[in-house]
Structures are given as C-alpha cells and as structure tokens.
N, C-alpha and C positions, 0 to 999 in steps of 0.2 A: 539316660545317664550321660554325664559329661566328664571327659577325661582331659587333663592338661598334659601337653606334650612338650618335653624339654630334650635337649641334646647338646653335646659338646660344650658343657659349661666350663671346662678347662680351668677349674679352681687352681690358682697358683701360677697362672700363665705369666709370661714375660719376666722370668726369673723371680717369681713371687713378688712382683711389684706391688707395693702398697697402693699406688695410684690406681692400678688396674683392679685390685681387690676391692677398693672402695667403689669404683665404677660398677663392678659386678654386683655388689650388694645394694647399691642404690637402685638397680633394677629390681632385685628381689624384694627389698624393703618397701619401695614406693610404687611398684607396678604389679609384680607377679603375685605375691602373697595377698595384698589387698584385693586383687581381682578374685582370687580363689575364695577368700572369706565372704566377699560381697555376693558371690554367685553360688555359695555353698558347694564348691567342688572339692571332693574328698579323695580323688585319685590322680596320681601323677605317673606318667610313663616317661622314662629317661632312656634315650637311645644311644648311650655310650659316651665315653670320654668325659666322665664326671670330673676326674682329676687330670692335671696336666703333666705332672712329673712321673715318668715311668720308673725311675730308680729310687726316688726318695721323696719325703714330704717335708716342707718347711713348717715348723711348729706354729708360727703365727698364722699361716694359711690354714693349717688344720684346726686351730682354735676357732677362727672365724667360721669355717665350714661347719664345724660341729655345733657351735652355739647359734649361729644365725641362719643355718640351713637345715641340718639334720634334726636338731632339737626343736626347731620351729615346726617342722613337719610332724614330729612326735606330739608336740603340744596342741597342734590343730587337729590331731587325729586323722591325718591324711595318709593313705596307703601309697607308698613310693615304690615303684617297680622299675629296676634299673638293670640293663644288660651291660656286660663288660665291653669297653671300647679298647682300641689298640693303645691308647695312652694310659689306660688303667692297668696294663699288663707289664710285668717285669721283663719277661722274655718275649721275643717276637714270634716264636714258633709254637707257643702254648699259652693258654689263659690260666693255667693251674695256679700260678703265683701272681696275685693281683692286689692292688692297693685297696680296692673296695672290700674284699673279704677281710683283709688284715685290719682295716680301720673301722668298718661299720657293721659287717655281717654278724648276726647273732647277738648283737648288743642292743638292738632296739626292736620294739614291737611292730613298727609300721614300715621298716626299711627292708625291702626284699631285693637281694642281689642275685642275678642269674649268670652263672658261668657256662651253663649249658642251655640249649634251646628249650623253650617252655611254651605251652599254650594256655593263655589266660582267658577267662570267661567273665564278661561283664553283662549281666542280664541277657544271656544267650548271644551276646555279641562276642565272637571269638577272635582273638588276635594272637598270632604267633610271634614271640619275642626271640630274636636271634642275636647272640653275642658276636663279637669280632671273630671272623672265621680265619683262624690260624691253621698252620699245617696239621697240628695235633687234633683239631676238632672239625675240620672241614667236611669230612665224610659224614660225621654225625649230624651236622647241620643240614647238609644236602638231603640226607635220608629223611630227616625230620620234616623238611619242607615238602617232600614228596607225599608224605602220609598225613600231615596235619589236616584237620577239618576246618581250620580257620580260613576265612576269606580275606583277612587283612594281615599284614606283616609289619612289624616294627623291628629295625635292626641297625647295624653299623656296617654298611656294605661299602666296598671299594670296587666300583663298577666301571668298566671300560667305556669311554666315550661320553661320560657325564661331566658336567662343568665343575672343575675344581676351583677356578676363579672365573669371574665374568668373562666370557669369550674364550676361555682356555679349557679344552676338553682333556680329561685324564686319559693317558695312553698306557695300557698294560694291565688294567684291572680285570676282574671277572666278567665274562659275558653275562648279560642279564636274562638269558633264556630260562634259567632255573626259577625265575620269579614271574614268568609270564602268565601263569594260571590264576594269579591272585587278583582280587578286585582292586586293591591299592596296597602299595608298599611305601612305608615312611622310613626314611633313613637319616642317620647322622653321618659324620665323617667329613664330607665336604661342607664348607662353611657358608655357602650362599644358597638361597632358595632357587630351585630349578625343578622343572617337570619334564619328563620324557616317558612316553608310553604310560605304564601304570605306576611309575616310580616317582616319588616326590622327595627330593632332598629338602628338608624343612628349614635349613639354615640356622645359624647361631642366634642366641637371644640378644646379644650385644656385640659391639664392634671389638675385634681383637687386633687387627692390623690396618694399615692404610688401604689395603686392598678392599676393605669393607666400606670405604668412602662411597656414599650415595646408595648403599644397599639398605633395603628395609630390614630392620631387625625386630624381633619380638618372639612370641610363642603362639602355639596353636591350641585350640579347644576342639576336641573330637566329640561329636554328638552321636552316641551309639544307636539312637532311634532313627534319626534322619540319615545316618551314615555320611555326614558332611563335616567339614572342618571350618572353623572360623579363626582368622588371624587377629591377634591382639598386639598392636605395635608398641615397641619400646621407644619413647620420645627422646631418650638421652643419647647423645653422640659423643664419642671420644675423639674422633678425627674430623677435622674441618679443612676446607680449602677456600682461600680468599683470592679472587682474581683482582690483581692490582694494575690499574691503568690511569695514571694521573694526567694523561693527555685528553682522554675522552670522558673520564668520570670525575665527580667532585669528591676528592678524598677528604677534604676538610669536613664536608657534611657527613661522610661515612664515619669519621672519627667521633661523631656525636652520638652514635648508636649505642645500645646497651651491649657491653662486651662480657657480661657475666656468664654467658653460655660457654665461653672459652676457658673458664677456670678449670685447672687440672687437665686440660685437653692438649692434644697435639694439633698444631696448625701448620699447613703448608701454604706459602704465599707464591702464587705464580705471577711473575712480573712481566707484563706485556709491553708497557711503556713507562719509563721512569725519567721524567724531565726535571723533577725536583727531588733529589735524594733526601732532603730534610723530611719530606712527607712520609717516605718509606720508613725512615728512622722513627718518626713520630708514631706511625702505626705499630711498629715493633715495641716501642716503649709502652704504648697503651695496652698492648696484649700482655706484656710481662707485668704491668701494673695491676692487671685483672687476674693474675695468678695462672697464666698459661704454663703448661708443663714444658713444652718445647715448640720452637718456631723454626721452620726450614724455609729458606728463600731460594726460589728457583728463578734465575734470570732468564729472560727470553733469549733463545739461541738462534742465531741467524745462520742458515745453511746455504745461502746463495753463493758463497765463495768456495764451497766444498765440492769435491768431485762426487759423482754418484756413489762410488765405493766408500767414500768417507762419511756420507750422510747417515745419520741414525734417526729412525722414526721415533720421535720423542713421545708419541701417543701410546707406544707399546710398553708393557710392563717387563720387568726383569725376566720372568719365566718365559714369556713369549720370545724374547730376544735370544735366550740361551737355547731353547728347543729349535728355533729356526736355524740357528748356527749349526746344531747337530745335523739337521736335515741336509745342509750343504755338503757334508762329507760323504753322503751316500754310503754309509757303513752297513754291513749285513745285520748288525745287532743294534741299529739306531733306536728301535722301539724300546728295547730293554734299557738302553742308556737313558732315554727320555723318561722312562718309568722311574728309574733310580733318581734322576735329577728332581722329578716332581715330588717324590717321596721325601727326599732330603730337604727340599725347599719348604714343603708343608710343615715338616717338623721344626725347621729353623724359625718359621714365623711365630711360633708359640714360645720360643726361648726368651 
C-alpha cells in the first residue's frame, strides 16, 4: 500500500495572498492530484498546519480550499488523515479549539481530523499520528508514544537542534529522546527537508519565503510493504535569484531567454558588476513585462573601507545575525531569548 505524505500546506499564507494561493493550487492541480490518480493512491497523511491563520479564515481562501482540495479528495474517494498543527489552533496552550474541527470535521466522509494521538493501521503497517504537543496534551502524547505498537510516527514536532532554516538549528525545542525507539519519525513544522538520527523533517511542498530559494520542494510517497519513501519533486518555483554581472557576462544574450518562468514570481537580482545601468534597467523592464510580481535589486557592497566591527557578513540571513548578536551579550537566559526570537521569526514569515 502507498500513502501520500503532506505537511505545512499553510492555506492562506502571506495575508491570504491570491498570488500565493494560485501558486499553491498550481502544485495540487498539476502535480499532486494527477500523480495520485495516475498511481491509484487512495490515502493521504497530513502532518499538521493545514491552515495558516490561527485566529480567523479568509472566505476566498476557505472557498478555494473547500472546492479545490477538500471536495477534490472527497470526489476521488481518498482517505485524508490530518493531525492538528500549531497554526491550526486558536490558543497556544491547547488544541481544543482549532480551525480544522470548525471547518471540516464531521462534514465529509473521507476527512479525518486528529486532535489527540491515534494509531493508524494500513495493511498491518502501524503508524502513530501525533498532533501539536501543547501544554494541555503533552503528557497524553508522551504516554501514548510510550505504549503504542507502531514503529513509525507522523507528527508536528518542535525539536531542539534540528534545522529550522538551512544551516540554522532550532534552539529550545523538546529533546528528541522520547522518539528514539521508533524506526522512523516523519515531522512537519520546520519547512526544509532534514534528517537527523531517526527523524525526518519532510519539508513543505512548495516555496513560502525567500529562505526556500534553492530548496527542493515536493511530497513523499510511503510504501508500507518496502517501508521506504520516494520523493516527488514540485517543478514550480515562486522565488528566483539572478546573478547580474555585465562585465563578465553577456547580458544582451541573457535577455533573449524565455522569461515566462518569472510570471507572478518574486525575483532577487544580485548585482556584482554594473558598468552599463541601461542593461540592468532593460532586465527589470523585461521581468515586469513578463508579469513578475516583485523585483528586489541588491547592489554589490564593498567592505574594504569598513572597520572589522562595521563589516556585516552579507552571506548570513536575518535570523543568524540576530541570534549571533544575542550570543555576544552572554546573558543567563540567552537560549530562551533565542527560542522566542526563532518562534516569532517563523510565524512572521507566513504573514
């Protein structure tokens, strides 16, 4: 039996942006559902954060999710098993009030929402499905994991030391020792693919922020007979980076390429050398003529005239710079401060 694995779909992300919603459903309409139909896959596991907004839902977003996702699943006769993620909950300390129950639970035959841990059995392949562990249900989840007969786990875990962004480890989550006895743990919550010990953060299906630039996106197929997973890549990108250098590269030739891939996309231009400003303007005009959503130009910054204290490592992202600055103060609660900064930063990226 084969199961499709999803997580962190974040329907309604970026302030319910229509551009992002269209990008989301381009993946589902042209990649995900056609693959499931072609391969006769009738089961989906979702590892949390189906919705993005914790406090409310935009009606346009809800209409698209209902018609193009939930009712599509119903029409295809696919069983959809979804645990609650932290973005699906109204309160931060309990899962009892959540958007998935209010919007979808008990309204459809094939939609199964889990607010509490549950053990699912697929042809004798048992998998424990664990919702977001808030203060109210933490002991329940830990006790369940001690006693379950399942050898695989799917959940929405916030674990200490795992990569929240490429090269950035999360500081302050739960120690992973409570998961050590399982054959494999699949998790949502962090948005990039990463492996450590027996834990696999499977990554989002599509790009949500510029931090996803260069990351492989897609979904996974779990084969319960072979106990292996296969990755199916999403070919569509929302974020692009162009290296501009009109001294060493032929920009005129570059402008002849097909720019249709940039339609409704976000583009960052890194300018290394600019001897002819007209060519850079021409590049930007060409991008906008092909329907680009946004262009950001970053001029090359020369640090040779700056003192060591004034220099900033431009290769580092915002979160790294902030957490490194916290470390310089040598405060007693620096780890707690960094944990709070990381949590706020992650939430801000989906606004």
